[in-house]
ChimeraX commands (.cxc) that place a marker at each C-alpha (Angstrom):
marker #1 position 0.22,-0.11,-0.14 radius 0.5
marker #1 position 1.52,3.73,-0.79 radius 0.5
marker #1 position 1.88,5.61,1.90 radius 0.5
marker #1 position 3.31,8.73,0.41 radius 0.5
marker #1 position 1.23,11.94,0.32 radius 0.5
marker #1 position 0.11,13.54,-2.36 radius 0.5
marker #1 position 0.05,17.59,-1.47 radius 0.5
marker #1 position -3.38,18.29,-0.06 radius 0.5
marker #1 position -5.39,21.03,-2.22 radius 0.5
marker #1 position -4.88,24.08,-1.61 radius 0.5
marker #1 position -8.42,25.28,0.22 radius 0.5
marker #1 position -10.17,27.87,2.85 radius 0.5
marker #1 position -10.37,25.07,5.16 radius 0.5
marker #1 position -12.90,28.40,7.24 radius 0.5
marker #1 position -16.22,27.89,8.99 radius 0.5
marker #1 position -18.46,27.34,6.64 radius 0.5
marker #1 position -16.63,24.60,4.11 radius 0.5
marker #1 position -16.48,22.60,7.51 radius 0.5
marker #1 position -20.19,23.43,8.89 radius 0.5
marker #1 position -21.68,22.89,5.65 radius 0.5
marker #1 position -19.68,20.21,4.10 radius 0.5
marker #1 position -21.60,16.89,4.36 radius 0.5
marker #1 position -24.63,15.50,2.70 radius 0.5
marker #1 position -26.52,12.79,3.95 radius 0.5
marker #1 position -28.67,10.32,1.98 radius 0.5
marker #1 position -32.43,10.52,2.38 radius 0.5
marker #1 position -34.68,8.81,0.41 radius 0.5
marker #1 position -35.75,11.49,-1.82 radius 0.5
marker #1 position -32.08,12.71,-2.50 radius 0.5
marker #1 position -29.45,14.63,-0.52 radius 0.5
marker #1 position -30.06,16.86,2.40 radius 0.5
marker #1 position -27.38,18.91,4.34 radius 0.5
marker #1 position -26.47,17.71,7.39 radius 0.5
marker #1 position -27.29,20.42,10.10 radius 0.5
marker #1 position -30.64,20.66,8.40 radius 0.5
marker #1 position -31.26,17.35,10.51 radius 0.5
marker #1 position -34.16,17.46,13.67 radius 0.5
marker #1 position -35.19,14.49,15.19 radius 0.5
marker #1 position -38.26,12.66,13.63 radius 0.5
marker #1 position -36.90,13.33,10.18 radius 0.5
marker #1 position -36.27,10.14,7.83 radius 0.5
marker #1 position -32.47,8.82,6.69 radius 0.5
marker #1 position -31.45,6.39,4.64 radius 0.5
marker #1 position -29.97,4.25,7.39 radius 0.5
marker #1 position -27.45,1.55,5.25 radius 0.5
marker #1 position -26.55,-2.11,6.01 radius 0.5
marker #1 position -23.64,-3.88,4.39 radius 0.5
marker #1 position -23.43,-7.51,3.42 radius 0.5
marker #1 position -19.74,-9.36,2.45 radius 0.5
marker #1 position -20.28,-11.85,-0.38 radius 0.5
marker #1 position -16.50,-13.08,-1.64 radius 0.5
marker #1 position -14.60,-10.38,-0.51 radius 0.5
marker #1 position -16.98,-7.75,-2.62 radius 0.5
marker #1 position -19.29,-5.11,-0.73 radius 0.5
marker #1 position -23.08,-5.09,-0.84 radius 0.5
marker #1 position -25.01,-2.39,0.31 radius 0.5
marker #1 position -28.76,-2.14,1.04 radius 0.5
marker #1 position -30.56,0.80,3.02 radius 0.5
marker #1 position -34.02,1.17,4.12 radius 0.5
marker #1 position -35.29,4.12,5.42 radius 0.5
marker #1 position -35.07,5.25,9.21 radius 0.5
marker #1 position -35.54,8.23,11.30 radius 0.5
marker #1 position -33.62,10.32,12.85 radius 0.5
marker #1 position -33.41,10.04,16.66 radius 0.5
marker #1 position -31.01,12.64,17.98 radius 0.5
marker #1 position -29.80,15.40,16.16 radius 0.5
marker #1 position -27.31,17.90,18.06 radius 0.5
marker #1 position -25.22,20.79,16.93 radius 0.5
marker #1 position -21.96,21.39,18.61 radius 0.5
marker #1 position -23.31,25.50,18.60 radius 0.5
marker #1 position -19.66,27.43,18.46 radius 0.5
marker #1 position -17.23,25.32,20.10 radius 0.5
marker #1 position -14.86,27.43,23.04 radius 0.5
marker #1 position -12.29,25.98,21.99 radius 0.5
marker #1 position -10.72,24.26,19.16 radius 0.5
marker #1 position -11.74,20.80,18.09 radius 0.5
marker #1 position -9.29,18.66,16.25 radius 0.5
marker #1 position -10.88,17.34,12.90 radius 0.5
marker #1 position -9.90,15.14,10.26 radius 0.5
marker #1 position -10.10,16.11,6.07 radius 0.5
marker #1 position -10.19,13.14,4.00 radius 0.5
marker #1 position -9.33,13.79,0.71 radius 0.5
marker #1 position -10.47,11.24,-1.89 radius 0.5
marker #1 position -10.43,13.33,-5.49 radius 0.5
marker #1 position -12.51,9.99,-7.52 radius 0.5
marker #1 position -15.58,10.88,-5.10 radius 0.5
marker #1 position -18.34,12.55,-6.64 radius 0.5
marker #1 position -17.82,15.65,-3.60 radius 0.5
marker #1 position -13.84,15.17,-2.72 radius 0.5
marker #1 position -13.59,15.62,0.32 radius 0.5
marker #1 position -14.81,14.58,3.60 radius 0.5
marker #1 position -14.03,16.83,6.71 radius 0.5
marker #1 position -15.18,14.96,10.46 radius 0.5
marker #1 position -14.85,14.27,13.65 radius 0.5
marker #1 position -11.73,12.30,14.41 radius 0.5
marker #1 position -14.25,8.80,16.38 radius 0.5
marker #1 position -16.20,9.26,13.24 radius 0.5
marker #1 position -16.46,5.68,11.87 radius 0.5
marker #1 position -15.79,4.74,8.49 radius 0.5
marker #1 position -16.05,1.42,6.11 radius 0.5
marker #1 position -12.90,0.05,4.42 radius 0.5
marker #1 position -13.23,-1.59,0.77 radius 0.5
marker #1 position -12.04,-4.99,3.38 radius 0.5
marker #1 position -15.66,-4.59,5.05 radius 0.5
marker #1 position -14.04,-3.85,7.80 radius 0.5
marker #1 position -14.52,-0.52,9.95 radius 0.5
marker #1 position -11.86,2.11,10.94 radius 0.5
marker #1 position -12.18,5.86,12.87 radius 0.5
marker #1 position -11.42,8.98,10.99 radius 0.5
marker #1 position -8.05,9.59,12.86 radius 0.5
marker #1 position -6.65,6.39,12.13 radius 0.5
marker #1 position -7.12,6.72,8.28 radius 0.5
marker #1 position -4.16,6.87,6.01 radius 0.5
marker #1 position -3.31,7.90,2.34 radius 0.5
marker #1 position -3.75,4.95,0.24 radius 0.5
marker #1 position -6.65,3.32,2.02 radius 0.5
marker #1 position -9.48,2.56,-0.05 radius 0.5
marker #1 position -12.69,3.53,1.88 radius 0.5
marker #1 position -16.40,2.59,0.64 radius 0.5
marker #1 position -18.67,4.42,-2.02 radius 0.5
marker #1 position -22.03,4.89,-2.00 radius 0.5
marker #1 position -21.93,1.92,-4.93 radius 0.5
marker #1 position -19.92,-0.32,-1.93 radius 0.5
marker #1 position -17.22,0.57,-4.46 radius 0.5
marker #1 position -13.96,1.60,-2.95 radius 0.5
marker #1 position -12.27,4.87,-3.27 radius 0.5
marker #1 position -8.57,5.70,-2.79 radius 0.5
marker #1 position -7.66,8.01,0.01 radius 0.5
marker #1 position -5.26,10.58,-1.48 radius 0.5
marker #1 position -4.63,12.27,1.38 radius 0.5
marker #1 position -4.97,13.35,5.07 radius 0.5
marker #1 position -5.21,16.49,7.33 radius 0.5
marker #1 position -5.75,16.67,10.80 radius 0.5
marker #1 position -6.73,20.65,11.76 radius 0.5
marker #1 position -8.05,22.34,15.10 radius 0.5
marker #1 position -11.62,23.99,14.20 radius 0.5
marker #1 position -13.14,26.61,15.93 radius 0.5
marker #1 position -16.71,26.83,14.22 radius 0.5
marker #1 position -20.17,24.01,14.63 radius 0.5
marker #1 position -19.45,20.61,14.46 radius 0.5
marker #1 position -23.16,18.41,13.56 radius 0.5
marker #1 position -23.72,14.80,14.81 radius 0.5
marker #1 position -26.88,12.55,14.04 radius 0.5
marker #1 position -28.11,9.11,14.78 radius 0.5
marker #1 position -30.66,6.78,13.38 radius 0.5
marker #1 position -33.82,5.09,15.76 radius 0.5
marker #1 position -32.38,1.44,14.80 radius 0.5
marker #1 position -31.72,-0.93,17.42 radius 0.5
marker #1 position -28.33,-0.96,18.64 radius 0.5
marker #1 position -27.51,-4.88,18.07 radius 0.5
marker #1 position -23.42,-4.19,18.94 radius 0.5
marker #1 position -23.66,-3.72,14.53 radius 0.5
marker #1 position -23.11,-1.15,12.58 radius 0.5
marker #1 position -26.02,-1.95,10.12 radius 0.5
marker #1 position -28.97,0.70,10.42 radius 0.5
marker #1 position -26.38,3.30,12.01 radius 0.5
marker #1 position -24.18,4.25,8.65 radius 0.5
marker #1 position -25.14,6.98,6.41 radius 0.5
marker #1 position -23.96,7.96,3.50 radius 0.5
marker #1 position -22.29,11.77,3.59 radius 0.5
marker #1 position -20.98,13.23,0.57 radius 0.5
marker #1 position -21.00,9.74,-1.21 radius 0.5
marker #1 position -18.72,7.87,1.46 radius 0.5
marker #1 position -20.04,5.38,4.26 radius 0.5
marker #1 position -19.94,6.52,7.37 radius 0.5
marker #1 position -21.27,5.46,10.90 radius 0.5
marker #1 position -23.74,7.57,12.60 radius 0.5
marker #1 position -23.44,9.21,16.35 radius 0.5
marker #1 position -24.62,5.56,17.70 radius 0.5
marker #1 position -21.57,3.46,15.95 radius 0.5
marker #1 position -19.37,6.52,16.82 radius 0.5
marker #1 position -19.87,6.15,20.70 radius 0.5
marker #1 position -20.36,2.16,20.77 radius 0.5
marker #1 position -18.07,1.78,18.02 radius 0.5
marker #1 position -16.08,-0.56,20.68 radius 0.5
marker #1 position -18.76,-2.26,21.34 radius 0.5
marker #1 position -18.93,-4.23,17.90 radius 0.5
marker #1 position -17.20,-7.57,17.24 radius 0.5
marker #1 position -13.10,-7.24,17.19 radius 0.5
marker #1 position -12.89,-8.98,13.80 radius 0.5
marker #1 position -15.15,-6.54,12.14 radius 0.5
marker #1 position -12.60,-3.41,13.70 radius 0.5
marker #1 position -9.22,-2.47,11.94 radius 0.5
marker link #1:1,2 radius 0.2
marker link #1:2,3 radius 0.2
marker link #1:3,4 radius 0.2
marker link #1:4,5 radius 0.2
marker link #1:5,6 radius 0.2
marker link #1:6,7 radius 0.2
marker link #1:7,8 radius 0.2
marker link #1:8,9 radius 0.2
marker link #1:9,10 radius 0.2
marker link #1:10,11 radius 0.2
marker link #1:11,12 radius 0.2
marker link #1:12,13 radius 0.2
marker link #1:13,14 radius 0.2
marker link #1:14,15 radius 0.2
marker link #1:15,16 radius 0.2
marker link #1:16,17 radius 0.2
marker link #1:17,18 radius 0.2
marker link #1:18,19 radius 0.2
marker link #1:19,20 radius 0.2
marker link #1:20,21 radius 0.2
marker link #1:21,22 radius 0.2
marker link #1:22,23 radius 0.2
marker link #1:23,24 radius 0.2
marker link #1:24,25 radius 0.2
marker link #1:25,26 radius 0.2
marker link #1:26,27 radius 0.2
marker link #1:27,28 radius 0.2
marker link #1:28,29 radius 0.2
marker link #1:29,30 radius 0.2
marker link #1:30,31 radius 0.2
marker link #1:31,32 radius 0.2
marker link #1:32,33 radius 0.2
marker link #1:33,34 radius 0.2
marker link #1:34,35 radius 0.2
marker link #1:35,36 radius 0.2
marker link #1:36,37 radius 0.2
marker link #1:37,38 radius 0.2
marker link #1:38,39 radius 0.2
marker link #1:39,40 radius 0.2
marker link #1:40,41 radius 0.2
marker link #1:41,42 radius 0.2
marker link #1:42,43 radius 0.2
marker link #1:43,44 radius 0.2
marker link #1:44,45 radius 0.2
marker link #1:45,46 radius 0.2
marker link #1:46,47 radius 0.2
marker link #1:47,48 radius 0.2
marker link #1:48,49 radius 0.2
marker link #1:49,50 radius 0.2
marker link #1:50,51 radius 0.2
marker link #1:51,52 radius 0.2
marker link #1:52,53 radius 0.2
marker link #1:53,54 radius 0.2
marker link #1:54,55 radius 0.2
marker link #1:55,56 radius 0.2
marker link #1:56,57 radius 0.2
marker link #1:57,58 radius 0.2
marker link #1:58,59 radius 0.2
marker link #1:59,60 radius 0.2
marker link #1:60,61 radius 0.2
marker link #1:61,62 radius 0.2
marker link #1:62,63 radius 0.2
marker link #1:63,64 radius 0.2
marker link #1:64,65 radius 0.2
marker link #1:65,66 radius 0.2
marker link #1:66,67 radius 0.2
marker link #1:67,68 radius 0.2
marker link #1:68,69 radius 0.2
marker link #1:69,70 radius 0.2
marker link #1:70,71 radius 0.2
marker link #1:71,72 radius 0.2
marker link #1:72,73 radius 0.2
marker link #1:73,74 radius 0.2
marker link #1:74,75 radius 0.2
marker link #1:75,76 radius 0.2
marker link #1:76,77 radius 0.2
marker link #1:77,78 radius 0.2
marker link #1:78,79 radius 0.2
marker link #1:79,80 radius 0.2
marker link #1:80,81 radius 0.2
marker link #1:81,82 radius 0.2
marker link #1:82,83 radius 0.2
marker link #1:83,84 radius 0.2
marker link #1:84,85 radius 0.2
marker link #1:85,86 radius 0.2
marker link #1:86,87 radius 0.2
marker link #1:87,88 radius 0.2
marker link #1:88,89 radius 0.2
marker link #1:89,90 radius 0.2
marker link #1:90,91 radius 0.2
marker link #1:91,92 radius 0.2
marker link #1:92,93 radius 0.2
marker link #1:93,94 radius 0.2
marker link #1:94,95 radius 0.2
marker link #1:95,96 radius 0.2
marker link #1:96,97 radius 0.2
marker link #1:97,98 radius 0.2
marker link #1:98,99 radius 0.2
marker link #1:99,100 radius 0.2
marker link #1:100,101 radius 0.2
marker link #1:101,102 radius 0.2
marker link #1:102,103 radius 0.2
marker link #1:103,104 radius 0.2
marker link #1:104,105 radius 0.2
marker link #1:105,106 radius 0.2
marker link #1:106,107 radius 0.2
marker link #1:107,108 radius 0.2
marker link #1:108,109 radius 0.2
marker link #1:109,110 radius 0.2
marker link #1:110,111 radius 0.2
marker link #1:111,112 radius 0.2
marker link #1:112,113 radius 0.2
marker link #1:113,114 radius 0.2
marker link #1:114,115 radius 0.2
marker link #1:115,116 radius 0.2
marker link #1:116,117 radius 0.2
marker link #1:117,118 radius 0.2
marker link #1:118,119 radius 0.2
marker link #1:119,120 radius 0.2
marker link #1:120,121 radius 0.2
marker link #1:121,122 radius 0.2
marker link #1:122,123 radius 0.2
marker link #1:123,124 radius 0.2
marker link #1:124,125 radius 0.2
marker link #1:125,126 radius 0.2
marker link #1:126,127 radius 0.2
marker link #1:127,128 radius 0.2
marker link #1:128,129 radius 0.2
marker link #1:129,130 radius 0.2
marker link #1:130,131 radius 0.2
marker link #1:131,132 radius 0.2
marker link #1:132,133 radius 0.2
marker link #1:133,134 radius 0.2
marker link #1:134,135 radius 0.2
marker link #1:135,136 radius 0.2
marker link #1:136,137 radius 0.2
marker link #1:137,138 radius 0.2
marker link #1:138,139 radius 0.2
marker link #1:139,140 radius 0.2
marker link #1:140,141 radius 0.2
marker link #1:141,142 radius 0.2
marker link #1:142,143 radius 0.2
marker link #1:143,144 radius 0.2
marker link #1:144,145 radius 0.2
marker link #1:145,146 radius 0.2
marker link #1:146,147 radius 0.2
marker link #1:147,148 radius 0.2
marker link #1:148,149 radius 0.2
marker link #1:149,150 radius 0.2
marker link #1:150,151 radius 0.2
marker link #1:151,152 radius 0.2
marker link #1:152,153 radius 0.2
marker link #1:153,154 radius 0.2
marker link #1:154,155 radius 0.2
marker link #1:155,156 radius 0.2
marker link #1:156,157 radius 0.2
marker link #1:157,158 radius 0.2
marker link #1:158,159 radius 0.2
marker link #1:159,160 radius 0.2
marker link #1:160,161 radius 0.2
marker link #1:161,162 radius 0.2
marker link #1:162,163 radius 0.2
marker link #1:163,164 radius 0.2
marker link #1:164,165 radius 0.2
marker link #1:165,166 radius 0.2
marker link #1:166,167 radius 0.2
marker link #1:167,168 radius 0.2
marker link #1:168,169 radius 0.2
marker link #1:169,170 radius 0.2
marker link #1:170,171 radius 0.2
marker link #1:171,172 radius 0.2
marker link #1:172,173 radius 0.2
marker link #1:173,174 radius 0.2
marker link #1:174,175 radius 0.2
marker link #1:175,176 radius 0.2
marker link #1:176,177 radius 0.2
marker link #1:177,178 radius 0.2
marker link #1:178,179 radius 0.2
marker link #1:179,180 radius 0.2
marker link #1:180,181 radius 0.2
marker link #1:181,182 radius 0.2
marker link #1:182,183 radius 0.2
view
């Protein structure tokens, strides 16, 4: 696996970029993360591995939890993930946000590395070209689906900017998923 990073694109990482970054899949299209309220519908993703290939399915779920951190009074570490082959080539997120890897395993944003592959909305691998950890003083947003927690990511996965990520419930209970599912 190649771990040398391409220089990060020159982008002004101001609060509006960070706050308006994530478009989340809903049954009728996409919705900005910051527009969700409790009771809204969202497309909850489930994953099946079949002979090493990832198959995604979705069902309608309700948002059971939606919160923004308002303006953070102290700097928070955020992870900037650059995937130029994706429709939206970047995702800026909390360091603890879970990602689905192309191996079918899960990891947190803080452990992603250039050259690794995460999974897009079609179940295909997308290459991470660079990662940056940045300090951020703006807002952060979290949502969770109403799927029952049963120590599995299924039902607690979302599509953000076309990338499979975990919801806030999966982020909180990440250490409860089976060890063989974690990289």
